[in-house]
Each structure stands twice: as C-alpha cells, then as structure tokens.
C-alpha positions as a printed NumPy array, in Angstrom:
array([[ -0.065,  -0.016,  -0.341],
       [  1.566,   3.354,  -1.049],
       [  1.689,   6.573,   1.195],
       [  0.796,   8.726,  -1.402],
       [ -2.754,   8.983,  -0.729],
       [ -2.182,   9.725,   2.287],
       [  0.504,  12.15 ,   2.867],
       [ -1.563,  14.266,   0.417],
       [ -5.094,  13.07 ,   2.467],
       [ -3.434,  14.205,   6.031],
       [ -2.139,  17.66 ,   4.197],
       [ -5.035,  18.595,   2.618],
       [ -6.69 ,  18.589,   6.614],
       [ -3.983,  20.394,   7.468],
       [ -4.321,  22.894,   4.785],
       [ -8.158,  22.751,   5.736],
       [ -7.136,  23.24 ,   9.145],
       [ -5.506,  26.473,   8.388],
       [ -7.637,  27.943,   6.532],
       [-10.33 ,  28.5  ,   9.113],
       [ -7.985,  29.281,  11.62 ],
       [ -6.864,  31.804,   9.101],
       [-10.111,  33.006,   8.16 ],
       [-11.494,  33.962,  11.827],
       [-10.713,  37.192,  13.656],
       [-10.563,  36.491,  17.345],
       [ -7.755,  35.537,  19.075],
       [ -7.517,  31.398,  18.81 ],
       [ -5.356,  29.278,  21.048],
       [ -3.832,  26.824,  18.72 ],
       [ -2.727,  24.021,  21.106],
       [ -0.212,  21.32 ,  20.307],
       [ -2.272,  18.364,  21.793],
       [ -4.821,  18.838,  18.745],
       [ -2.135,  17.91 ,  16.158],
       [ -1.626,  14.868,  18.362],
       [ -5.32 ,  14.098,  18.363],
       [ -5.648,  14.556,  14.052],
       [ -2.533,  12.285,  14.108],
       [ -3.625,   9.865,  16.022],
       [ -7.111,   9.654,  13.706],
       [ -5.063,   9.291,  10.994],
       [ -3.018,   6.417,  12.35 ],
       [ -5.496,   4.581,  13.631],
       [ -7.821,   5.11 ,   9.571],
       [ -5.025,   3.355,   7.713],
       [ -4.561,   1.066,  10.403],
       [ -7.868,  -0.267,   9.976],
       [ -8.173,   0.276,   6.072],
       [ -4.486,  -2.225,   6.126],
       [ -5.855,  -4.288,   8.268],
       [ -9.715,  -4.242,   5.901],
       [ -7.404,  -4.574,   2.908],
       [ -5.391,  -6.758,   4.303],
       [ -2.337,  -5.455,   2.165],
       [  0.908,  -5.437,   3.492],
       [  1.966,  -0.884,   4.314],
       [  4.762,   0.087,   2.401],
       [  8.355,   1.422,   3.785],
       [  6.799,   4.551,   2.897],
       [  3.84 ,   4.062,   5.028],
       [  5.836,   3.954,   7.78 ],
       [  7.841,   6.576,   7.581],
       [  5.098,   8.112,   7.349],
       [  3.233,   7.21 ,  10.066],
       [  6.861,   7.868,  12.156],
       [  6.598,  11.34 ,  10.984],
       [  3.081,  11.694,  12.12 ],
       [  4.204,  10.095,  15.912],
       [  7.164,  12.009,  16.11 ],
       [  5.734,  15.562,  14.785],
       [  3.018,  15.18 ,  17.16 ],
       [  5.024,  14.239,  20.357],
       [  7.109,  17.853,  19.627],
       [  3.96 ,  19.847,  19.234],
       [  1.822,  18.708,  22.351],
       [  3.434,  20.997,  24.698],
       [  3.462,  24.073,  22.263],
       [  0.792,  27.067,  21.813],
       [  0.47 ,  29.066,  19.046],
       [ -2.284,  32.067,  19.364],
       [ -3.288,  33.611,  16.331],
       [ -5.238,  37.5  ,  15.285],
       [ -3.792,  39.034,  18.881],
       [ -0.561,  41.118,  18.848],
       [  1.593,  40.792,  21.419],
       [  0.604,  43.819,  23.961],
       [ -2.473,  42.157,  24.376],
       [ -1.159,  38.349,  25.147],
       [  0.907,  40.208,  27.538],
       [ -2.174,  41.426,  29.172],
       [ -4.072,  38.292,  29.277],
       [ -0.844,  36.61 ,  30.556],
       [ -0.688,  39.096,  33.503],
       [ -4.157,  39.292,  34.174],
       [ -4.351,  35.236,  34.504],
       [ -1.001,  35.501,  36.855],
       [ -3.103,  38.119,  38.822],
       [ -6.271,  36.355,  39.191],
       [ -4.358,  33.53 ,  40.516],
       [ -2.352,  34.757,  42.435],
       [  1.199,  34.315,  41.4  ],
       [  4.322,  36.43 ,  41.34 ],
       [  5.601,  36.994,  37.871],
       [  8.804,  39.063,  36.528],
       [  8.238,  40.16 ,  32.83 ],
       [ 11.956,  39.053,  30.64 ],
       [ 12.413,  39.111,  27.399],
       [ 11.684,  36.201,  25.839],
       [  8.296,  35.922,  28.458],
       [  7.991,  35.913,  32.087],
       [  9.242,  33.807,  34.725],
       [  6.649,  32.851,  37.187],
       [  6.363,  31.284,  41.128],
       [  4.267,  28.367,  41.388],
       [  5.105,  25.694,  43.453],
       [  9.009,  26.21 ,  42.2  ],
       [  9.883,  28.045,  38.896],
       [  7.886,  28.024,  36.552],
       [  8.925,  30.054,  32.684],
       [  6.074,  31.101,  30.413],
       [  8.302,  31.914,  27.369],
       [  6.767,  33.878,  24.299],
       [  8.244,  33.831,  20.449],
       [  6.543,  35.428,  17.647],
       [  6.683,  34.975,  13.699],
       [  4.753,  37.405,  11.845],
       [  1.409,  37.327,  12.657],
       [  1.672,  33.767,  15.179],
       [  2.646,  34.022,  18.823],
       [  4.079,  30.659,  20.354],
       [  4.082,  30.087,  24.402],
       [  6.01 ,  27.527,  26.134],
       [  5.45 ,  26.731,  29.501],
       [  8.877,  25.335,  31.618],
       [  9.652,  24.44 ,  34.819],
       [  7.001,  23.423,  37.339],
       [  4.318,  24.232,  34.707],
       [  2.564,  20.494,  35.746],
       [  2.362,  21.251,  39.836],
       [ -1.779,  22.275,  40.771],
       [ -0.783,  25.977,  40.236],
       [  1.128,  25.242,  36.906],
       [ -2.05 ,  23.843,  35.61 ],
       [ -4.531,  26.212,  36.663],
       [ -2.622,  28.89 ,  35.428],
       [ -2.85 ,  26.99 ,  31.903],
       [ -5.839,  26.281,  31.863],
       [ -7.127,  30.024,  32.716],
       [ -5.047,  30.827,  30.015],
       [ -6.379,  28.393,  27.709],
       [ -9.886,  29.801,  28.852],
       [ -9.408,  33.74 ,  27.386],
       [ -9.223,  32.222,  23.586],
       [-11.39 ,  30.952,  21.121],
       [-10.05 ,  27.347,  20.547],
       [ -9.195,  25.95 ,  17.204],
       [-10.495,  22.585,  17.748],
       [-13.797,  22.216,  17.834],
       [-15.571,  21.251,  21.375],
       [-18.033,  19.846,  22.213],
       [-21.02 ,  21.874,  24.215],
       [-23.507,  20.478,  25.605],
       [-26.101,  22.364,  27.003],
       [-28.414,  21.756,  30.411]])
C-alpha cells in the first residue's frame, strides 16, 4: 500500500485547518495536543484500512506514521496564538497571573513565575503568530491552573463538544 494518498489526505486536512484558523478574527489558541488527536486519528484510520484490505503497507507508510508520531509528540506542549498582538497577550497573561495570585517577573523571552517552584512562560513571535511554551513546574497544581485559565481566554482551534442543559 502506497503512502502517497495518505500524505495527500493529511496535507489537505492541515491546509483546511489552517485556512479555518486564518479566516477567523477572534484571538484563537491552537494547542499542539490537537495535532496529537489529528495524527492519532489518521494513524487509526490507516491501520483499519490496512487491516480491512489485508495488504502489506509499504516502507513509505511506515516512515509517514513515524513522522506523524514524532511531530505529534514534539508539538504536544506547544501553544500558538492567532489574531492577537504581543501587547494584548502580555495583558492577558498578566491578568491570569494576578487572578491566580502568582508572583511574576517579565523577561525578554516572556515571564518567570513563582508557582510551586519556578515556571517559565516563553513567548516567540513569527509574523502574526505567537508561540507560548511552558517550562519548569508547569505540571504542578498551580501551573495547571494557570495554563487552564490562560486557555479559557481564547477561542479554541479545535471544535469542542458543548452540551447545554
């Protein structure tokens, strides 16, 4: 079984996703974990189709799956913000830090927080996109609270199921 149709389908899905993200006007947060879900779904469908057709996958398909897994693992902790400028991001972050009563210092790369140890929030900008990376004690309870509060300030890039009661 050839990898070419799978690569084309994956590329098309990514292009559509990026077009939808670019078309929006609200500040949007893309979490790298969403790429993990997309790549996992592609691999699951690929396995099911391969088993259903009872065909041996080619070497290219193995390489493609390895690239999907590697990119998903590499991007799982990355956050990217669209449709917002750096000063607005700083305002949102500082508001979230104050709401969680976290002491913070602004650095040239982002922020250093005192949240159950030292935690860094690094910001990098490329054109109109801004990447956020959390390092240090970001998995502490307070670190998780800060990350959740920051995430709630932006529209998600991946549709979420909402059930109204």
